[in-house]
N, CA, C and O of each residue as an XYZ file, in Angstrom:
616
protein
N      20.662    -68.687     -7.430
C      20.651    -68.180     -8.872
C      20.518    -66.606     -8.702
O      19.529    -66.132     -8.143
N      21.635    -65.735     -9.244
C      21.132    -64.324     -9.259
C      20.575    -63.836    -10.610
O      21.161    -64.004    -11.679
N      19.392    -63.216    -10.463
C      18.682    -62.797    -11.501
C      19.008    -61.256    -11.859
O      19.299    -60.477    -10.952
N      18.965    -60.940    -12.882
C      19.027    -59.613    -13.380
C      17.771    -58.740    -13.086
O      17.708    -57.606    -12.611
N      16.866    -59.520    -13.469
C      15.387    -58.944    -13.077
C      14.433    -60.020    -12.228
O      14.272    -61.215    -12.477
N      13.863    -59.247    -11.171
C      13.329    -60.061    -10.005
C      12.068    -59.646    -10.037
O      11.810    -58.587    -10.610
N      11.011    -60.441     -9.398
C       9.682    -60.055     -9.237
C       9.836    -59.560     -7.824
O      10.399    -60.212     -6.944
N       9.287    -58.331     -7.651
C       8.778    -57.770     -6.395
C       7.285    -57.381     -6.072
O       6.876    -56.244     -6.310
N       6.545    -58.282     -5.564
C       5.221    -58.158     -5.288
C       5.197    -57.421     -3.966
O       5.900    -57.769     -3.017
N       4.379    -56.406     -3.933
C       3.951    -55.850     -2.948
C       2.699    -56.196     -2.140
O       1.522    -56.170     -2.498
N       3.300    -56.565     -0.828
C       1.894    -57.106      0.071
C       0.688    -56.442     -0.117
O       0.783    -55.219     -0.224
N      -0.557    -56.990     -0.192
C      -1.700    -56.299     -0.720
C      -2.171    -55.155      0.489
O      -3.003    -54.309      0.164
N      -1.724    -55.155      1.617
C      -2.303    -54.047      2.752
C      -1.090    -53.012      2.511
O      -1.040    -52.000      3.209
N      -0.022    -53.282      1.437
C       0.824    -52.073      1.412
C       0.764    -51.260     -0.001
O       1.520    -50.335     -0.301
N      -0.297    -51.794     -0.818
C      -0.637    -51.168     -2.239
C      -0.789    -49.761     -2.397
O      -0.729    -49.318     -3.544
N      -0.970    -49.006     -1.472
C      -1.081    -47.542     -1.250
C      -0.163    -46.948     -0.379
O      -0.197    -45.769     -0.027
N       0.683    -47.810     -0.029
C       1.982    -47.447      0.890
C       3.123    -46.984      0.000
O       4.057    -47.786     -0.019
N       3.295    -45.840     -0.779
C       4.338    -45.808     -1.486
C       4.754    -44.452     -1.698
O       4.052    -43.519     -1.308
N       5.812    -44.280     -2.269
C       6.318    -42.788     -2.697
C       5.382    -41.754     -2.954
O       5.205    -40.798     -2.199
N       4.667    -41.983     -4.231
C       3.870    -41.382     -5.008
C       2.729    -40.870     -4.065
O       2.372    -39.692     -4.069
N       2.233    -41.736     -3.336
C       1.164    -41.463     -2.264
C       1.549    -40.709     -0.935
O       0.698    -40.259     -0.168
N       2.920    -40.611     -0.728
C       3.176    -39.896      0.262
C       3.786    -38.534      0.183
O       3.893    -37.881      1.222
N       4.267    -37.961     -1.165
C       4.604    -36.967     -1.469
C       3.711    -36.227     -2.224
O       2.606    -36.723     -2.441
N       4.048    -34.863     -2.775
C       3.157    -34.144     -3.272
C       3.476    -34.392     -4.873
O       4.605    -34.780     -5.175
N       2.625    -34.201     -5.756
C       2.616    -34.253     -7.212
C       4.003    -33.499     -7.658
O       4.807    -34.023     -8.430
N       4.174    -32.247     -7.093
C       5.515    -31.694     -7.597
C       6.978    -32.238     -6.998
O       8.071    -31.973     -7.499
N       6.780    -32.952     -5.964
C       7.874    -33.696     -5.221
C       8.130    -34.792     -5.949
O       9.276    -35.057     -6.313
N       6.857    -35.709     -6.300
C       7.123    -36.884     -7.331
C       7.675    -36.666     -8.554
O       8.346    -37.577     -9.038
N       7.512    -35.490     -9.254
C       7.992    -35.162    -10.465
C       9.585    -35.003    -10.211
O      10.378    -35.526    -10.993
N       9.990    -34.310     -9.161
C      11.048    -34.136     -8.871
C      11.941    -35.409     -8.846
O      12.987    -35.519     -9.485
N      11.443    -36.293     -8.090
C      11.935    -37.616     -7.952
C      12.194    -38.417     -9.189
O      13.283    -38.911     -9.477
N      10.960    -38.510     -9.981
C      11.106    -39.475    -11.002
C      11.785    -38.873    -12.005
O      12.016    -39.622    -12.954
N      12.139    -37.878    -12.091
C      12.875    -37.115    -13.095
C      14.410    -37.168    -12.851
O      15.149    -37.351    -13.818
N      14.883    -37.027    -11.695
C      15.920    -37.160    -11.330
C      16.389    -38.599    -11.619
O      17.460    -38.739    -12.209
N      15.407    -40.084    -11.116
C      15.813    -41.100    -11.522
C      16.016    -41.555    -12.893
O      16.710    -42.520    -13.213
N      15.240    -40.649    -13.829
C      15.180    -40.913    -15.210
C      16.652    -40.353    -15.442
O      17.471    -41.160    -15.880
N      17.012    -39.222    -15.224
C      18.147    -38.475    -15.650
C      19.305    -39.425    -15.282
O      20.128    -39.724    -16.146
N      19.383    -39.847    -14.186
C      20.452    -40.669    -13.496
C      20.775    -41.652    -14.340
O      21.950    -41.843    -14.656
N      19.659    -42.476    -14.859
C      19.813    -43.622    -15.687
C      19.969    -43.190    -17.355
O      19.880    -44.052    -18.229
N      20.169    -41.997    -17.615
C      20.236    -41.747    -19.030
C      18.942    -41.825    -20.021
O      18.994    -41.741    -21.248
N      17.851    -41.992    -19.283
C      16.676    -42.594    -20.003
C      16.762    -44.020    -20.486
O      16.045    -44.318    -21.442
N      17.450    -44.835    -20.018
C      17.369    -46.089    -20.526
C      17.224    -47.190    -19.244
O      17.712    -47.025    -18.126
N      16.614    -48.082    -19.591
C      16.380    -49.205    -18.536
C      17.560    -49.629    -17.694
O      18.564    -49.906    -18.350
N      17.658    -49.740    -16.362
C      18.823    -50.082    -15.808
C      18.669    -51.287    -15.734
O      19.480    -51.669    -14.890
N      17.974    -52.333    -16.205
C      18.287    -53.611    -15.967
C      18.594    -54.278    -17.196
O      19.611    -54.964    -17.300
N      17.629    -54.092    -18.308
C      17.811    -54.470    -19.590
C      18.479    -53.710    -20.802
O      18.929    -54.290    -21.791
N      18.491    -52.425    -20.619
C      19.003    -51.497    -21.351
C      18.189    -51.102    -22.519
O      18.669    -50.751    -23.597
N      16.967    -51.176    -22.251
C      15.704    -51.004    -23.371
C      15.011    -49.713    -23.128
O      15.132    -48.994    -22.136
N      14.291    -49.530    -24.140
C      13.286    -48.025    -23.613
C      11.810    -48.827    -24.112
O      11.587    -49.808    -24.820
N      11.034    -47.958    -23.425
C       9.401    -48.210    -24.016
C       9.174    -47.441    -25.323
O       9.887    -46.525    -25.732
N       8.001    -47.975    -25.970
C       7.738    -47.283    -26.983
C       6.978    -45.710    -26.898
O       7.151    -44.709    -27.593
N       6.154    -45.946    -25.842
C       5.250    -44.738    -25.375
C       6.175    -43.533    -24.681
O       6.218    -42.371    -25.084
N       6.878    -44.061    -23.587
C       7.826    -43.098    -23.048
C       9.209    -44.048    -22.579
O       9.020    -45.246    -22.368
N      10.115    -43.670    -22.479
C      11.322    -44.442    -22.676
C      11.405    -45.386    -20.958
O      11.406    -46.608    -20.804
N      11.455    -44.525    -20.099
C      11.401    -45.461    -18.403
C      10.338    -44.985    -17.661
O       9.660    -44.047    -18.082
N      10.090    -45.582    -16.489
C       9.534    -45.563    -15.463
C       9.971    -45.733    -14.231
O      10.570    -46.779    -13.977
N       9.785    -44.821    -13.279
C      10.294    -44.834    -12.010
C       9.832    -45.715    -10.815
O       8.805    -45.546    -10.158
N      10.702    -46.613    -10.660
C      10.160    -47.876     -9.747
C      10.868    -47.741     -8.503
O      12.030    -47.337     -8.451
N      10.172    -48.078     -7.478
C      10.513    -47.987     -6.033
C      11.107    -49.566     -5.398
O      10.488    -50.628     -5.346
N      12.247    -49.322     -5.041
C      12.781    -50.576     -4.305
C      12.564    -50.852     -2.806
O      13.112    -50.146     -1.959
N      11.882    -51.729     -2.531
C      11.433    -51.842     -1.142
C      12.235    -53.085     -0.589
O      12.479    -53.979     -1.399
N      12.636    -53.215      0.616
C      12.956    -54.331      1.413
C      11.918    -54.370      2.619
O      11.529    -53.367      3.218
N      11.599    -55.443      2.837
C      10.336    -55.976      3.934
C      11.337    -56.597      5.196
O      12.243    -57.398      4.966
N      11.070    -56.181      6.293
C      11.506    -56.971      7.397
C      10.349    -57.410      8.247
O       9.602    -56.696      8.916
N      10.333    -58.871      8.082
C       9.232    -59.517      8.309
C       8.839    -59.845     10.019
O       7.798    -60.216     10.561
N       9.984    -59.567     10.459
C      10.132    -59.608     12.047
C       9.530    -58.118     12.554
O       8.555    -58.161     13.306
N       9.938    -57.125     12.267
C       9.650    -55.930     12.578
C       8.547    -55.232     11.940
O       8.144    -54.149     12.366
N       8.020    -55.851     10.878
C       7.108    -55.599      9.934
C       7.012    -54.138      9.388
O       6.063    -53.361      9.493
N       8.115    -53.967      8.833
C       8.563    -52.720      8.203
C       8.912    -52.818      6.724
O       9.674    -53.674      6.276
N       8.252    -51.803      5.935
C       8.624    -51.679      4.562
C       9.254    -50.331      4.315
O       8.784    -49.209      4.503
N      10.580    -50.755      3.789
C      11.649    -49.463      3.888
C      12.167    -49.494      2.343
O      12.562    -50.466      1.698
N      12.038    -48.048      1.924
C      12.307    -47.826      0.410
C      13.999    -47.750      0.762
O      14.566    -47.240      1.729
N      14.539    -48.453     -0.396
C      16.048    -48.580     -0.260
C      16.497    -48.003     -1.534
O      17.708    -47.811     -1.651
N      15.698    -47.687     -2.532
C      16.221    -47.161     -3.805
C      15.362    -46.735     -5.056
O      14.151    -46.803     -4.843
N      15.587    -46.472     -5.834
C      14.904    -45.600     -6.858
C      15.418    -46.231     -8.276
O      16.630    -46.066     -8.408
N      14.823    -46.888     -9.329
C      15.455    -47.252    -10.291
C      14.456    -46.984    -11.845
O      13.236    -47.129    -11.913
N      15.133    -46.677    -12.685
C      14.446    -46.589    -13.999
C      14.393    -47.987    -14.875
O      15.310    -48.736    -15.212
N      12.928    -48.056    -15.123
C      12.899    -49.240    -15.877
C      12.064    -49.171    -17.037
O      11.109    -48.395    -17.049
N      12.346    -49.949    -18.074
C      11.291    -49.890    -19.399
C      10.027    -50.426    -18.697
O       9.985    -51.035    -17.628
N       9.046    -50.096    -19.470
C       7.662    -50.471    -19.204
C       7.712    -51.986    -18.823
O       7.262    -52.391    -17.750
N       8.395    -52.961    -19.940
C       8.438    -54.402    -19.629
C       8.912    -54.834    -18.312
O       8.244    -55.502    -17.523
N      10.048    -54.434    -18.132
C      10.705    -54.666    -16.859
C       9.932    -54.272    -15.657
O       9.810    -55.087    -14.742
N       9.352    -52.984    -15.574
C       8.384    -52.494    -14.436
C       7.473    -53.330    -14.418
O       7.138    -53.629    -13.272
N       6.765    -53.988    -15.452
C       5.509    -54.845    -15.507
C       6.019    -56.411    -14.687
O       5.362    -57.105    -13.911
N       7.179    -56.579    -15.117
C       7.783    -58.019    -14.440
C       7.848    -57.705    -12.687
O       7.619    -58.589    -11.862
N       8.107    -56.669    -12.422
C       8.312    -56.297    -11.085
C       6.932    -56.353    -10.434
O       6.751    -56.623     -9.246
N       5.904    -56.051    -11.389
C       4.641    -55.804    -10.880
C       3.825    -56.995    -11.278
O       2.659    -56.799    -11.621
N       4.280    -58.125    -11.269
C       3.402    -59.381    -12.023
C       2.164    -59.518    -11.668
O       1.308    -59.893    -12.468
N       1.889    -59.208    -10.320
C       0.170    -59.405    -10.043
C      -0.403    -58.374    -10.648
O      -1.628    -58.503    -10.645
N       0.029    -57.240    -11.254
C      -0.427    -56.324    -12.041
C      -0.572    -56.975    -13.394
O      -1.611    -56.975    -14.054
N       0.328    -57.412    -13.665
C       0.400    -57.967    -15.028
C      -0.600    -59.043    -15.453
O      -1.130    -59.237    -16.547
N      -0.726    -59.758    -14.166
C      -1.851    -60.852    -14.322
C      -3.334    -60.288    -14.387
O      -4.144    -60.674    -15.230
N      -3.598    -59.383    -13.462
C      -5.012    -58.798    -13.669
C      -5.222    -57.837    -14.703
O      -6.365    -57.425    -14.902
N      -4.150    -57.381    -15.464
C      -4.538    -56.673    -16.515
C      -4.066    -57.283    -18.212
O      -3.768    -56.650    -19.226
N      -4.160    -58.689    -17.961
C      -4.086    -59.564    -19.038
C      -2.864    -59.383    -19.713
O      -2.906    -59.452    -20.941
N      -1.670    -59.142    -19.106
C      -0.396    -58.904    -19.616
C       0.823    -60.174    -19.119
O       2.017    -60.283    -19.397
N      -0.014    -60.944    -18.354
C       1.046    -61.991    -17.715
C       2.009    -62.484    -18.676
O       3.202    -62.588    -18.392
N       1.477    -62.823    -19.927
C       2.312    -63.994    -21.080
C       3.653    -62.739    -21.214
O       4.817    -63.080    -21.003
N       3.292    -61.293    -21.587
C       4.385    -60.613    -21.920
C       5.311    -60.306    -20.731
O       6.506    -60.082    -20.923
N       4.815    -60.295    -19.619
C       5.892    -60.034    -18.290
C       6.610    -61.495    -18.227
O       7.840    -61.524    -18.188
N       5.881    -62.678    -18.217
C       6.748    -63.950    -18.260
C       7.763    -64.003    -19.466
O       8.870    -64.523    -19.326
N       7.457    -63.595    -20.340
C       8.278    -63.882    -21.555
C       9.473    -62.812    -21.228
O      10.611    -63.279    -21.199
N       9.336    -61.677    -21.027
C      10.469    -60.929    -20.637
C      11.156    -61.081    -19.420
O      12.199    -60.456    -19.225
N      10.733    -61.765    -18.667
C      11.509    -62.471    -17.370
C      12.280    -63.605    -17.658
O      13.422    -63.757    -17.222
N      11.686    -64.418    -18.389
C      12.471    -65.457    -19.156
C      13.673    -65.101    -19.965
O      14.792    -65.602    -19.862
N      13.255    -64.099    -20.842
C      14.400    -63.571    -21.722
C      15.524    -62.813    -21.112
O      16.693    -63.015    -21.440
N      15.146    -61.902    -20.184
C      16.154    -61.173    -19.561
C      17.057    -61.963    -18.705
O      18.189    -61.525    -18.499
N      16.694    -63.039    -18.203
C      17.357    -63.525    -17.151
C      17.752    -65.245    -17.747
O      18.230    -66.160    -17.076
N      17.420    -65.257    -18.989
C      17.713    -66.406    -19.608
C      17.586    -67.845    -19.055
O      18.472    -68.693    -18.940
N      16.133    -67.926    -18.708
C      15.476    -69.036    -17.921
C      15.028    -69.874    -18.807
O      14.944    -69.526    -19.985
N      14.634    -71.218    -18.363
C      13.740    -71.951    -18.995
C      12.501    -71.770    -18.434
O      12.330    -71.359    -17.286
N      11.629    -72.064    -19.208
C      10.132    -71.747    -18.813
C       9.668    -72.236    -17.266
O       9.011    -71.579    -16.458
N      10.250    -73.686    -17.097
C       9.746    -74.192    -15.847
C      10.620    -73.540    -14.635
O      10.263    -73.501    -13.457
N      11.880    -73.020    -15.190
C      12.547    -72.261    -13.937
C      11.739    -71.029    -13.607
O      11.383    -70.664    -12.487
N      11.530    -70.499    -14.672
C      10.513    -69.113    -14.413
C       9.294    -69.139    -13.735
O       8.834    -68.263    -13.003
N       8.806    -70.218    -14.040
C       7.450    -70.740    -13.409
C       7.500    -70.925    -11.933
O       6.584    -70.481    -11.242
N       8.487    -71.537    -11.417
C       8.970    -71.807    -10.170
C       9.073    -70.703     -9.352
O       8.682    -70.639     -8.186
N       9.774    -69.567    -10.190
C      10.457    -68.461     -9.570
C       8.918    -67.487     -9.322
O       8.686    -66.905     -8.262
N       8.207    -67.474    -10.232
C       7.041    -66.821    -10.331
C       6.126    -67.445     -9.093
O       5.689    -66.659     -8.253
N       5.883    -68.648     -9.003
C       5.148    -69.314     -7.841
C       5.624    -68.874     -6.551
O       4.805    -68.557     -5.688
N       6.908    -68.820     -6.325
C       7.657    -68.610     -4.955
C       7.171    -67.105     -4.812
O       6.588    -66.754     -3.787
N       7.384    -66.342     -5.711
C       7.141    -64.762     -5.323
C       5.632    -64.595     -4.962
O       5.273    -63.814     -4.080
N       4.851    -65.287     -5.611
C       3.387    -65.178     -5.245
C       3.141    -66.020     -3.722
O       2.282    -65.669     -2.912
N       3.832    -66.887     -3.571
C       3.797    -67.650     -2.164
C       4.317    -66.689     -0.841
O       3.804    -66.693      0.278
N       5.306    -65.990     -1.224
C       5.631    -64.972     -0.294
C       4.915    -63.906     -0.234
O       4.753    -63.441      0.894
N       4.220    -63.139     -1.491
C       3.137    -62.218     -1.270
C       2.140    -62.576     -0.357
O       1.869    -61.952      0.669
N       1.518    -63.760     -0.820
C       0.499    -64.115      0.125
C       0.674    -64.187      1.475
O      -0.247    -63.955      2.260
N       2.084    -64.572      1.908
C       2.504    -64.583      3.493
C       2.633    -63.284      3.909
O       2.159    -63.015      5.012
N       3.236    -62.307      3.197
C       3.020    -60.914      3.679
C       1.816    -60.312      3.778
O       1.481    -59.533      4.671
N       1.019    -60.752      2.660
C      -0.440    -59.958      2.866
C      -1.284    -60.014      3.981
O      -2.290    -59.323      4.141
N      -0.776    -60.984      4.859
C      -1.332    -61.062      6.110
C      -1.163    -59.909      7.130
O      -2.022    -59.696      7.985
N      -0.095    -59.209      7.026
C       0.195    -58.351      8.027
C       0.300    -56.785      7.526
O       0.416    -56.488      6.337
N       0.256    -56.031      8.366
C       0.425    -54.574      8.282
C       1.892    -54.027      8.447
O       2.539    -54.159      9.486
N       2.355    -53.386      7.290
C       3.831    -53.048      7.584
C       3.821    -51.580      7.914
O       2.962    -50.814      7.478
N       4.745    -51.243      8.653
C       5.022    -49.709      8.840
C       5.806    -49.238      7.496
O       6.419    -50.018      6.768
N       5.707    -48.052      7.316
C       6.352    -47.517      6.039
C       7.547    -46.546      6.335
O       7.326    -45.514      6.968
N       8.749    -46.837      5.912
C       9.961    -46.149      6.201
C      10.369    -45.501      4.808
O      10.884    -46.248      3.976
N      10.184    -44.240      4.518
C      10.656    -43.664      3.503
C      11.825    -42.684      3.683
O      11.989    -41.820      2.822
N      12.492    -42.741      4.537
C      13.768    -41.804      4.990
C      14.833    -41.838      3.591
O      15.600    -40.926      3.285
N      14.686    -42.911      2.977
C      15.546    -42.762      1.771
C      15.485    -41.420      0.906
O      16.439    -40.895      0.333
N      14.375    -41.049      0.928
C      13.853    -39.639      0.165
C      14.493    -38.395      0.242
O      14.420    -37.427     -0.515
N      15.407    -38.645      1.719
C      16.149    -37.435      1.979
C      17.345    -37.094      0.832
O      17.794    -35.974      0.588
N      17.651    -38.093      0.336
C      18.503    -38.168     -0.997
C      17.926    -37.262     -1.828
O      18.773    -36.670     -2.497
N      16.739    -36.907     -2.052
C      16.286    -36.195     -2.858
C      15.827    -34.684     -2.431
O      15.312    -33.793     -3.107
N      16.135    -34.722     -1.316
C      15.897    -33.434     -0.684
C      14.455    -33.203      0.105
O      14.108    -32.106      0.544
N      13.755    -34.298      0.200
C      12.441    -34.352      0.814
C      12.684    -34.775      2.114
O      13.292    -35.804      2.411
N      12.142    -33.874      2.981
C      11.841    -33.784      4.566
C      10.727    -35.111      4.891
O       9.507    -34.954      4.838
N      11.283    -36.210      5.175
C      10.442    -37.107      5.493
C       9.857    -37.180      6.731
O       8.852    -37.855      6.956
N      10.563    -36.373      7.723
C       9.731    -36.006      9.082
C       8.432    -35.397      8.919
O       7.509    -35.639      9.696
N       8.327    -34.583      7.897
C       7.133    -33.841      7.721
C       6.034    -34.755      7.290
O       4.855    -34.682      7.638
N       6.566    -35.605      6.504
C       5.650    -36.858      5.736
C       4.664    -37.790      6.620
O       3.506    -38.074      6.315
N       5.334    -38.191      7.736
C       4.540    -38.795      8.588
C       3.435    -37.969      9.108
O       2.468    -38.580      9.563
N       3.418    -36.790      9.115
C       2.351    -36.179      9.710
C       1.056    -35.836      8.735
O      -0.058    -35.421      9.055
N       1.549    -36.128      7.551
C       0.606    -36.084      6.330
C      -0.718    -36.934      6.260
O      -1.442    -36.869      5.266
């Protein structure tokens, strides 16, 4: 089943291995504003916008579970609800699980039981990946003019 909106739980040991923590505030602003502009300030998944701010920048990661590498593969503009679904673990701890689950169901046109099975599978994968330390590969940021060779030394 191909989903429009997928849950992307970041392994616990990778929680602070992200673009925002690897670049300066000025570089982060440049990246996120470019992501917003490229998407015309509209969610690239559901086409909606948020009530407070239209979209948020979301990092797309792939995980090589054999080489234990977390690789940045893209950036996307998401409305706050789609972003909440991507980070379903945060939705759980912030009391917004129902909002995230309902949005996940509506965007993907799922039955509640199908959605719950997918959510459970995402958390199982998260639990398995959270046992390991992953190396961070953010070479994708070269697309935004960021010299990632320097970032390794930071």
